[in-house]
C-alpha positions as CSV (number, residue, x, y, z in Angstrom):
1,X,0.0,0.0,0.0
2,X,2.7,2.6,0.9
3,X,4.5,1.8,-2.4
4,X,1.3,2.3,-4.4
5,X,0.5,5.6,-2.7
6,X,4.1,6.8,-3.3
7,X,3.8,5.8,-7.0
8,X,0.6,7.8,-7.4
9,X,2.1,10.9,-5.8
10,X,5.3,10.7,-7.8
11,X,3.3,10.1,-11.1
12,X,1.1,13.2,-10.3
13,X,4.2,15.3,-9.7
14,X,6.6,14.2,-12.4
15,X,4.6,12.7,-15.4
16,X,3.2,15.4,-17.7
17,X,-0.5,15.1,-18.7
18,X,-1.1,13.6,-22.2
19,X,-4.5,13.5,-23.9
20,X,-5.5,12.2,-27.3
21,X,-7.1,14.8,-29.7
22,X,-9.8,12.3,-30.4
23,X,-10.4,9.9,-27.4
24,X,-11.1,6.3,-28.5
25,X,-14.4,4.7,-27.6
26,X,-14.6,1.8,-25.3
27,X,-14.9,-1.7,-26.7
28,X,-16.7,-3.6,-24.0
29,X,-17.3,-6.7,-26.1
30,X,-13.6,-6.9,-26.9
31,X,-12.7,-6.4,-23.2
32,X,-15.0,-9.3,-22.1
33,X,-13.5,-11.6,-24.8
34,X,-9.9,-10.8,-23.8
35,X,-10.7,-11.3,-20.2
36,X,-12.5,-14.6,-20.9
37,X,-9.6,-15.8,-23.0
38,X,-6.9,-15.0,-20.5
39,X,-8.8,-16.2,-17.4
40,X,-9.9,-19.5,-18.9
41,X,-6.4,-20.4,-20.3
42,X,-4.6,-19.3,-17.1
43,X,-7.0,-21.2,-14.9
44,X,-6.7,-24.3,-17.1
45,X,-2.9,-24.2,-17.0
46,X,-2.7,-23.7,-13.2
47,X,-5.3,-26.3,-12.3
48,X,-4.4,-28.8,-15.0
49,X,-1.8,-30.8,-13.0
50,X,-4.2,-31.1,-10.0
51,X,-7.5,-31.7,-11.8
52,X,-6.0,-33.7,-14.7
53,X,-5.5,-32.3,-18.2
54,X,-8.4,-34.4,-19.6
55,X,-10.9,-33.5,-16.8
56,X,-14.1,-31.8,-18.0
57,X,-13.3,-28.6,-16.2
58,X,-9.9,-28.2,-17.7
59,X,-11.0,-29.2,-21.2
60,X,-13.9,-26.8,-20.8
61,X,-11.5,-24.0,-19.9
62,X,-9.4,-24.5,-23.0
63,X,-12.4,-24.8,-25.3
64,X,-13.8,-21.6,-23.8
65,X,-10.5,-19.9,-24.4
66,X,-10.4,-21.1,-28.0
67,X,-13.9,-19.9,-28.6
68,X,-13.1,-16.5,-27.0
69,X,-10.1,-16.2,-29.3
70,X,-12.1,-17.0,-32.4
71,X,-14.8,-14.5,-31.4
72,X,-12.2,-11.9,-30.8
73,X,-10.6,-12.4,-34.2
74,X,-14.0,-12.1,-35.8
75,X,-15.2,-9.1,-33.7
76,X,-12.2,-6.8,-33.6
77,X,-11.8,-6.2,-37.4
78,X,-15.4,-5.1,-37.6
79,X,-14.9,-2.3,-35.0
80,X,-14.1,1.2,-36.1
81,X,-12.1,1.7,-32.9
82,X,-11.2,-1.9,-31.7
83,X,-9.6,-2.7,-28.4
84,X,-6.8,-4.5,-30.3
85,X,-5.8,-3.3,-33.8
86,X,-5.0,-6.6,-35.4
87,X,-3.4,-4.8,-38.3
88,X,-0.5,-3.7,-36.1
89,X,0.6,-7.4,-36.0
90,X,1.5,-7.1,-39.7
91,X,4.4,-5.0,-38.7
92,X,7.3,-7.3,-37.8
93,X,8.8,-4.9,-35.2
94,X,5.5,-4.6,-33.4
95,X,4.8,-8.4,-33.4
96,X,8.4,-8.9,-32.2
97,X,7.9,-6.5,-29.3
98,X,4.8,-8.2,-28.2
99,X,6.5,-11.6,-28.2
100,X,9.5,-10.3,-26.5
101,X,7.4,-8.7,-23.8
102,X,5.5,-12.0,-23.2
103,X,8.7,-14.1,-23.1
104,X,10.6,-11.7,-20.9
105,X,7.9,-11.1,-18.3
106,X,6.9,-14.8,-18.4
107,X,10.5,-15.5,-17.4
108,X,10.4,-12.8,-14.6
109,X,7.0,-14.1,-13.2
110,X,8.3,-17.7,-13.3
111,X,11.6,-16.7,-11.7
112,X,10.0,-14.8,-8.8
113,X,7.5,-17.7,-8.2
114,X,9.9,-20.6,-8.4
115,X,12.8,-18.9,-6.8
116,X,10.7,-18.1,-3.8
117,X,9.6,-21.7,-3.5
118,X,13.2,-22.9,-3.9
119,X,14.6,-20.5,-1.2
120,X,11.8,-21.3,1.3
121,X,11.0,-25.0,0.7
122,X,14.4,-26.3,-0.4
123,X,16.8,-24.1,1.5
124,X,14.6,-23.5,4.5
125,X,14.6,-19.7,4.5
126,X,11.9,-17.5,5.9
127,X,9.8,-15.3,3.6
128,X,11.8,-12.2,4.7
129,X,15.1,-13.9,4.2
130,X,14.0,-15.1,0.7
131,X,13.1,-11.5,-0.1
132,X,16.5,-10.2,0.9
133,X,18.2,-12.9,-1.1
134,X,16.3,-11.7,-4.2
135,X,17.0,-8.0,-3.6
136,X,20.3,-7.9,-5.5
137,X,18.4,-8.9,-8.7
138,X,16.1,-5.9,-8.2
139,X,19.0,-3.6,-7.6
140,X,20.7,-4.7,-10.9
141,X,17.4,-4.2,-12.7
142,X,17.3,-0.6,-11.5
143,X,20.9,0.0,-12.5
144,X,20.5,-1.5,-16.0
145,X,17.3,0.3,-16.9
146,X,18.8,3.8,-17.6
147,X,21.8,2.2,-19.4
148,X,19.3,0.4,-21.6
149,X,17.6,3.7,-22.4
150,X,20.9,5.3,-23.4
151,X,21.8,2.3,-25.6
152,X,18.4,2.5,-27.4
153,X,18.9,6.2,-28.1
154,X,22.5,5.7,-29.4
155,X,22.6,2.2,-30.9
156,X,19.0,1.2,-31.5
157,X,17.0,-1.6,-29.9
158,X,18.8,-4.7,-31.2
159,X,21.9,-4.4,-29.0
160,X,20.1,-4.0,-25.7
161,X,17.9,-7.0,-26.6
162,X,21.0,-9.0,-27.4
163,X,22.4,-8.1,-24.0
164,X,19.1,-8.7,-22.2
165,X,18.5,-12.2,-23.6
166,X,22.1,-13.3,-23.1
167,X,22.3,-12.0,-19.6
168,X,18.9,-13.4,-18.5
169,X,19.8,-16.9,-19.9
170,X,23.3,-16.9,-18.3
171,X,21.9,-15.7,-15.0
172,X,19.4,-18.5,-14.9
173,X,21.9,-21.3,-15.7
174,X,23.2,-21.7,-12.1
175,X,19.6,-22.4,-11.0
176,X,19.2,-25.2,-13.5
177,X,21.5,-27.4,-11.3
178,X,20.8,-25.7,-7.9
179,X,20.2,-27.9,-4.9
180,X,19.8,-27.4,-1.2
181,X,23.6,-27.1,-0.8
182,X,24.4,-24.9,-3.8
183,X,26.9,-22.2,-2.6
184,X,25.3,-18.8,-1.9
185,X,27.8,-17.0,-4.2
186,X,26.6,-19.0,-7.2
187,X,23.0,-18.0,-6.5
188,X,24.0,-14.3,-6.0
189,X,26.0,-14.3,-9.3
190,X,22.9,-15.7,-11.1
191,X,20.6,-13.1,-9.5
192,X,22.9,-10.2,-10.4
193,X,23.3,-11.3,-14.0
194,X,19.6,-12.1,-14.5
195,X,18.6,-8.8,-12.9
196,X,20.9,-6.9,-15.2
197,X,19.5,-8.7,-18.2
198,X,15.9,-8.0,-17.3
199,X,16.7,-4.3,-16.7
200,X,17.9,-4.1,-20.3
201,X,14.7,-5.5,-21.8
202,X,12.0,-3.1,-20.8
203,X,12.9,0.1,-22.8
204,X,13.5,-1.7,-26.1
205,X,10.1,-3.3,-25.9
206,X,8.2,0.0,-26.0
207,X,10.6,1.5,-28.5
208,X,10.4,-1.4,-30.9
209,X,6.6,-1.6,-30.6
210,X,6.1,2.0,-31.8
211,X,9.0,2.2,-34.3
212,X,7.8,3.0,-37.8
213,X,4.3,3.7,-36.8
214,X,2.5,7.1,-37.1
215,X,1.8,9.1,-34.0
216,X,-1.9,8.3,-34.3
217,X,-1.2,4.6,-33.7
218,X,1.8,4.8,-31.4
219,X,-0.3,5.1,-28.3
220,X,-2.4,2.0,-29.1
221,X,0.8,0.0,-30.0
222,X,2.5,1.0,-26.7
223,X,-0.6,0.1,-24.7
224,X,-0.8,-3.4,-26.3
225,X,2.9,-3.9,-25.6
226,X,2.3,-2.9,-22.0
227,X,-0.6,-5.3,-21.7
228,X,1.6,-8.1,-23.2
229,X,3.9,-7.6,-20.2
230,X,1.0,-8.4,-17.8
231,X,-0.1,-11.4,-20.0
232,X,3.5,-12.7,-20.0
233,X,3.7,-12.5,-16.2
234,X,0.4,-14.3,-15.7
235,X,1.3,-17.0,-18.2
236,X,4.8,-17.4,-16.7
237,X,3.4,-18.0,-13.2
238,X,0.8,-20.3,-14.5
239,X,3.1,-22.5,-16.6
240,X,6.0,-22.6,-14.1
241,X,3.5,-23.1,-11.3
242,X,2.0,-26.1,-13.2
243,X,5.5,-27.6,-13.8
244,X,6.5,-27.1,-10.1
245,X,3.2,-28.5,-9.0
246,X,3.7,-31.7,-11.0
247,X,7.5,-32.1,-10.2
248,X,8.0,-30.2,-7.0
249,X,10.0,-27.1,-6.2
250,X,13.3,-28.9,-6.8
251,X,12.5,-29.4,-10.5
252,X,15.1,-28.2,-13.0
253,X,12.8,-28.4,-16.0
254,X,11.1,-25.2,-15.0
255,X,14.4,-23.3,-15.0
256,X,15.3,-24.7,-18.4
257,X,11.9,-23.4,-19.7
258,X,12.9,-19.9,-18.5
259,X,16.4,-20.2,-20.1
260,X,14.6,-21.1,-23.4
261,X,12.4,-18.0,-23.0
262,X,15.4,-15.8,-22.4
263,X,17.1,-17.2,-25.6
264,X,13.8,-16.4,-27.4
265,X,14.2,-12.8,-26.3
266,X,17.6,-12.7,-27.9
267,X,16.5,-14.4,-31.1
268,X,13.3,-12.4,-31.6
269,X,15.1,-9.2,-30.9
270,X,17.8,-10.0,-33.5
271,X,15.2,-10.7,-36.1
272,X,12.8,-7.9,-35.5
273,X,14.5,-5.0,-33.6
274,X,16.0,-2.0,-35.2
275,X,19.8,-2.1,-35.3
276,X,19.9,1.7,-35.6
277,X,18.3,4.5,-33.5
278,X,14.8,5.4,-34.7
279,X,14.5,8.6,-36.5
280,X,12.5,11.2,-34.6
281,X,9.0,11.9,-35.8
282,X,8.6,15.2,-37.4
283,X,6.6,17.8,-35.5
284,X,3.0,18.1,-36.7
285,X,3.3,21.9,-36.5
286,X,6.4,22.1,-38.7
287,X,5.9,23.7,-42.1
288,X,8.3,22.7,-44.8
289,X,10.3,25.6,-46.4
């Protein structure tokens, strides 16, 4: 609660107001369909190991999710102002940014979930001690974020995504063989490297999503990329939670899934990100000579 209140006060003080010239209308049908899709799929993934993947409830969740997706793909193109502009996905950079956001934040969500289980249930730490053990990762994320912004401005988005995917994967490797007796310095090294990598990924996501798009569509593109982060976190916790539920908190398979997602950040960034800084948009008030 105190952190949320502080964020609201700081946002009010430091973030300038920004309003669209023509506010978009709400798309309640699209919102319900997206909510149904995400809720049913997430619930099915989380409860699948417990209830059984072929149980009527779990199968019903996935069928409902598929139906919601089909309805969404039918409904959105028929809206003048859709919740999700499907045409944006024809742009490789935008599609890449969405996939990178999902992979990166699925990795983060899975890491925070499984690492907490590992520290408490395998190493026997308290919740407070587990939090302090993870703190170096958060510190490195804070340190890397402004560096990422500078690299995006000077070198484009591809280099930061290379660094992000590589560092995240390398940072997770010590956890793929971690046991109850793994030396603390190995865990610390992994946390530091992973945190640095994750700190490098956030700025390129938004920049890549809006690159090459007109100003009128940049806001929608950035919003979809932001939502993809939340989707990735939810799916990461669901998938890694399902694996841990089936195999226990000592499973190494879940960590390898996160390593694979980190490598995906690297590869997708290489294929879709801009290797050069984006050219600034011309001012709408500028009159050519």
